[in-house]
C-alpha positions as CSV (number, residue, x, y, z in Angstrom):
1,M,64.6,53.7,-22.6
2,K,64.1,51.6,-19.5
3,Y,66.7,50.0,-17.3
4,R,66.9,46.9,-15.1
5,K,69.4,45.7,-12.6
6,L,71.4,42.8,-13.9
7,G,71.2,39.9,-11.5
8,S,73.0,40.5,-8.2
9,S,75.4,43.0,-9.8
10,D,75.3,46.8,-9.6
11,L,74.9,47.1,-13.4
12,E,71.8,49.0,-14.5
13,V,71.4,47.9,-18.1
14,S,69.0,49.1,-20.8
15,V,66.3,46.6,-21.5
16,I,67.4,46.7,-25.2
17,G,71.0,46.1,-25.8
18,V,73.1,46.0,-29.0
19,G,74.1,42.6,-30.4
20,T,77.2,42.9,-32.6
21,M,77.5,39.5,-34.3
22,S,75.7,41.0,-37.3
23,W,78.3,43.7,-37.8
24,P,80.6,43.5,-40.8
25,Y,82.7,40.3,-40.8
26,S,81.6,39.5,-37.2
27,A,79.8,36.2,-37.7
28,F,80.7,33.5,-35.2
29,A,84.2,32.1,-36.0
30,Q,84.3,34.1,-39.3
31,E,87.7,35.0,-40.7
32,R,87.8,38.5,-42.2
33,P,89.5,38.6,-45.7
34,A,92.7,40.6,-45.8
35,D,91.2,42.8,-48.6
36,A,87.8,43.3,-47.0
37,I,86.2,46.7,-47.2
38,V,84.6,47.5,-43.9
39,D,81.8,50.0,-43.4
40,R,83.2,51.5,-40.2
41,E,81.1,54.6,-40.5
42,G,78.0,52.4,-40.5
43,V,79.2,50.8,-37.2
44,L,79.9,54.3,-35.8
45,G,76.4,55.3,-36.7
46,I,74.9,52.3,-34.9
47,V,76.8,53.1,-31.7
48,R,76.0,56.8,-31.9
49,S,72.3,56.0,-32.4
50,A,72.3,53.6,-29.5
51,L,73.7,56.2,-27.2
52,E,71.1,58.7,-28.4
53,L,68.3,56.2,-27.7
54,G,69.6,55.6,-24.1
55,I,71.0,52.1,-24.9
56,N,74.0,51.5,-22.7
57,L,74.7,47.8,-23.2
58,F,76.8,46.4,-26.0
59,D,77.3,42.6,-26.4
60,T,80.2,41.2,-28.2
61,A,82.7,38.2,-28.0
62,E,86.2,37.2,-29.0
63,G,84.5,34.6,-31.2
64,Y,82.6,37.2,-33.3
65,G,84.7,37.6,-36.4
66,R,87.6,36.2,-34.4
67,G,87.8,39.4,-32.4
68,F,86.8,41.8,-35.2
69,S,83.5,42.7,-33.5
70,E,85.4,43.8,-30.4
71,E,87.8,45.9,-32.6
72,L,84.9,47.7,-34.2
73,L,83.2,48.4,-30.9
74,G,86.4,49.6,-29.3
75,E,87.2,51.9,-32.2
76,A,83.7,53.4,-32.2
77,L,83.5,54.1,-28.5
78,E,87.0,55.6,-28.6
79,T,86.0,57.8,-31.5
80,L,82.9,59.0,-29.7
81,D,84.7,59.2,-26.4
82,K,81.9,57.3,-24.7
83,R,83.5,54.3,-23.1
84,R,82.6,55.4,-19.5
85,Q,79.0,55.9,-20.5
86,V,78.4,52.3,-21.6
87,M,78.6,48.7,-20.4
88,I,80.6,46.2,-22.5
89,C,79.8,42.5,-22.3
90,T,82.2,40.2,-24.1
91,K,82.7,36.5,-24.0
92,V,85.7,34.2,-23.6
93,G,86.3,30.7,-24.9
94,R,86.6,31.2,-28.6
95,P,86.4,27.9,-30.6
96,G,89.0,27.0,-33.1
97,E,88.3,26.4,-36.8
98,S,84.9,24.9,-36.1
99,V,81.9,26.5,-34.5
100,S,81.1,23.2,-32.9
101,E,84.3,23.0,-31.0
102,T,83.9,23.4,-27.2
103,C,85.2,26.5,-25.4
104,N,88.6,26.6,-23.7
105,L,87.9,27.8,-20.2
106,T,91.3,26.9,-18.7
107,A,92.7,29.6,-16.4
108,P,95.7,30.4,-18.6
109,N,93.5,30.8,-21.7
110,I,91.0,33.0,-19.9
111,L,93.7,35.3,-18.5
112,R,95.5,35.5,-21.9
113,R,92.3,36.0,-23.9
114,C,91.1,38.8,-21.5
115,E,94.3,40.8,-22.3
116,Q,93.6,40.4,-26.0
117,S,90.0,41.5,-25.7
118,L,91.0,44.5,-23.6
119,K,93.4,45.6,-26.3
120,R,90.8,45.2,-29.1
121,L,88.2,47.0,-27.1
122,R,90.6,49.8,-26.3
123,T,89.7,49.8,-22.6
124,D,91.2,48.8,-19.3
125,Y,88.2,47.0,-17.9
126,I,85.3,44.9,-19.1
127,D,82.0,45.4,-17.3
128,L,80.7,41.8,-17.8
129,Y,82.8,38.9,-18.9
130,L,81.0,35.7,-19.9
131,A,82.1,32.1,-20.4
132,H,80.8,31.7,-24.0
133,R,79.9,28.0,-23.6
134,P,80.5,25.3,-21.0
135,D,83.8,23.6,-21.2
136,P,83.4,19.9,-20.0
137,S,87.2,19.4,-20.2
138,T,88.1,22.0,-17.5
139,P,87.1,22.0,-13.8
140,V,84.6,24.7,-13.1
141,E,86.6,25.7,-10.0
142,E,89.6,26.6,-12.3
143,T,87.3,28.7,-14.6
144,V,85.7,30.6,-11.8
145,S,89.0,31.2,-10.1
146,A,90.4,32.8,-13.3
147,F,87.3,35.1,-13.4
148,E,87.8,36.1,-9.7
149,T,91.5,36.8,-10.4
150,L,90.5,39.2,-13.2
151,R,88.0,40.9,-10.8
152,R,90.7,41.4,-8.2
153,Q,93.0,42.9,-10.8
154,G,90.2,45.3,-11.9
155,K,90.2,44.0,-15.4
156,I,86.5,42.8,-15.2
157,R,83.7,44.1,-13.0
158,W,81.5,41.0,-13.1
159,F,81.5,37.5,-14.6
160,G,78.7,35.5,-16.1
161,I,78.0,32.5,-18.3
162,S,76.2,31.7,-21.6
163,E,74.2,28.6,-22.4
164,F,74.6,26.9,-19.0
165,D,71.8,24.6,-17.8
166,P,70.8,24.3,-14.2
167,G,73.2,21.5,-13.4
168,Q,76.1,23.4,-14.9
169,M,75.1,26.6,-13.1
170,T,74.9,24.7,-9.8
171,D,78.5,23.6,-10.3
172,V,79.5,27.2,-11.0
173,I,77.7,28.6,-8.0
174,K,79.7,26.4,-5.7
175,H,82.7,28.5,-6.5
176,G,81.4,31.9,-7.3
177,M,78.1,33.6,-8.3
178,P,77.6,34.6,-11.9
179,V,75.4,37.6,-12.4
180,A,74.1,36.7,-15.8
181,N,73.3,33.8,-18.2
182,Q,73.0,34.6,-21.9
183,L,70.5,32.4,-23.6
184,A,68.5,32.0,-26.8
185,Y,64.8,32.9,-26.2
186,S,61.9,33.9,-28.5
187,L,58.4,33.0,-29.4
188,V,59.8,30.0,-31.4
189,E,62.5,29.0,-28.9
190,R,61.2,28.6,-25.3
191,R,63.2,25.8,-24.0
192,I,64.5,27.9,-21.0
193,D,60.9,28.1,-19.7
194,A,61.1,24.5,-18.5
195,E,63.7,25.0,-15.7
196,I,66.4,27.6,-16.5
197,R,64.3,30.7,-16.3
198,E,63.0,30.0,-12.8
199,F,66.4,28.7,-11.6
200,C,68.0,32.0,-12.6
201,A,65.2,34.1,-11.1
202,V,65.5,32.4,-7.7
203,R,69.3,32.9,-7.6
204,K,69.2,36.4,-9.0
205,I,71.1,35.5,-12.2
206,G,70.0,38.0,-14.9
207,I,69.0,36.5,-18.2
208,M,70.3,38.2,-21.3
209,V,68.4,37.1,-24.4
210,Y,70.1,36.6,-27.7
211,S,68.3,35.8,-30.9
212,P,65.0,37.3,-29.7
213,L,63.8,37.7,-33.3
214,A,64.9,34.2,-34.2
215,K,67.4,35.4,-36.7
216,G,64.9,37.7,-38.4
217,L,62.1,35.2,-38.7
218,L,59.9,37.0,-36.3
219,S,60.3,40.3,-38.2
220,A,57.7,38.7,-40.5
221,K,59.6,39.7,-43.6
222,Y,60.0,36.1,-44.7
223,S,57.6,33.6,-46.3
224,R,57.7,30.2,-48.0
225,D,58.5,32.1,-51.3
226,H,61.0,34.5,-49.7
227,L,63.6,32.8,-47.5
228,P,67.3,33.4,-46.8
229,P,69.5,32.1,-49.5
230,P,70.4,28.4,-49.4
231,V,74.0,29.2,-48.3
232,D,72.7,31.1,-45.3
233,D,73.3,29.0,-42.2
234,R,69.9,30.1,-40.9
235,R,68.4,27.6,-43.3
236,Q,69.8,24.8,-41.1
237,H,68.3,26.3,-37.9
238,H,65.4,28.7,-37.7
239,F,64.4,28.1,-41.3
240,R,65.0,24.4,-41.5
241,P,62.3,22.4,-43.4
242,Q,61.1,20.4,-40.3
243,T,59.9,23.5,-38.5
244,L,59.5,26.1,-41.2
245,D,55.7,26.0,-41.6
246,R,55.2,26.1,-37.8
247,F,57.6,29.0,-37.3
248,L,56.2,31.0,-40.2
249,A,52.7,30.6,-38.7
250,V,54.0,32.2,-35.5
251,A,55.5,35.0,-37.5
252,E,52.2,35.6,-39.2
253,G,50.4,35.7,-35.9
254,V,52.9,38.3,-34.7
255,R,52.4,40.3,-37.9
256,E,48.6,40.3,-37.4
257,L,48.9,41.6,-33.8
258,S,51.4,44.2,-34.7
259,G,49.1,45.6,-37.3
260,E,46.3,45.9,-34.8
261,L,48.7,47.7,-32.3
262,G,50.2,50.0,-35.0
263,V,53.8,48.8,-34.4
264,T,56.2,46.5,-36.3
265,P,56.3,42.8,-35.8
266,A,59.8,43.1,-34.4
267,V,58.6,45.5,-31.7
268,V,55.9,43.0,-30.6
269,A,58.3,40.0,-30.5
270,L,60.8,42.0,-28.4
271,A,58.2,43.4,-26.1
272,W,56.9,39.8,-25.5
273,C,60.4,38.7,-24.4
274,L,60.7,41.7,-22.0
275,A,57.4,40.9,-20.5
276,Q,58.5,37.4,-19.4
277,P,59.5,37.1,-15.7
278,G,63.2,36.8,-15.2
279,I,64.3,38.4,-18.5
280,T,66.5,41.4,-17.9
281,T,67.5,42.5,-21.3
282,V,67.2,41.5,-25.0
283,L,70.1,41.7,-27.5
284,P,68.7,42.1,-31.1
285,G,71.3,42.3,-33.8
286,A,71.6,45.7,-35.5
287,K,73.0,46.0,-39.0
288,G,72.0,49.7,-39.1
289,A,70.7,52.6,-37.1
290,A,67.2,52.2,-38.4
291,Q,66.9,48.6,-37.1
292,L,68.2,49.8,-33.8
293,R,65.6,52.6,-33.5
294,E,62.9,50.1,-34.3
295,A,64.1,47.7,-31.6
296,A,64.2,50.5,-29.1
297,G,60.5,50.9,-29.5
298,A,59.9,47.7,-27.7
299,A,61.1,49.3,-24.4
300,E,58.0,51.5,-24.5
301,L,55.4,48.9,-25.6
302,E,53.4,47.5,-22.7
303,L,51.5,44.5,-24.1
304,S,48.1,43.9,-22.6
305,R,47.2,40.6,-20.8
306,E,45.1,39.7,-23.8
307,S,48.0,40.3,-26.2
308,L,50.4,38.3,-24.1
309,E,47.9,35.4,-23.9
310,R,47.4,35.5,-27.6
311,L,51.1,35.4,-28.3
312,D,51.6,32.7,-25.7
313,G,49.0,30.6,-27.5
314,I,50.8,30.7,-30.9
315,S,54.3,30.4,-29.5
316,V,56.4,27.2,-29.9
317,R,57.3,25.6,-26.5
């Protein structure tokens, strides 16, 4: 495994992290049924495998399963007695009943929610605490002040943001320096190339990439005849009709190159992300230990200039 310094912090994070939104009953804003049967041993296996692979970064949020992802992570780390060997990133600002609702980044909410996250994670500090989305209703100064209060109290080590554009980051920086911005990025989602990636690089704000495989599309296991079921919300995003053929063409190009290199398409797609300037770490979801082991292979793949140019040519900007 390889490691990179995250922004201006002292955190040395693995270039492959573990995204936890794909864990049992941990989808964004999902409510877990009272009678749900949870594969806790499976989660424990993922965490154990991550540690064996040298992965030290776990990404979660209070909004993932309404805190259930945090519960699962805290339970696994406590069982393995490995809390001090890893870095936990979690996010504050959980929406209400609707995913589309804006985050609540008022100081009282941040301070209260942090206590709840600490309890679910079974820890006395959070390594990296992110604002999950911008909150246009709350002054940025109030939000940053709450993060700084938590830092002084020793409850968080560093703070960051997620899905903030350059204008919003500029406002944040006036009051305190975030060490990371978590953003969607992949061969079919390159909007941050326009301004955000350079903005972060210049100011030493590490970029943590979520959805680097475009919700599985770049694993090349889907086709026109084999798509996620109609009820899957991916059909409204990465697999929507307007872009499906274009995106599947990218996935096919990744598959062809991966065959030539003797690795899986997922490894190629992740390695491409890691090769882009300014990217610190990628956070693929892992439903099982096998997926995680596959993803870890991207840390060792050095794509040639020719391969990078080839992927750049087929990507969607």
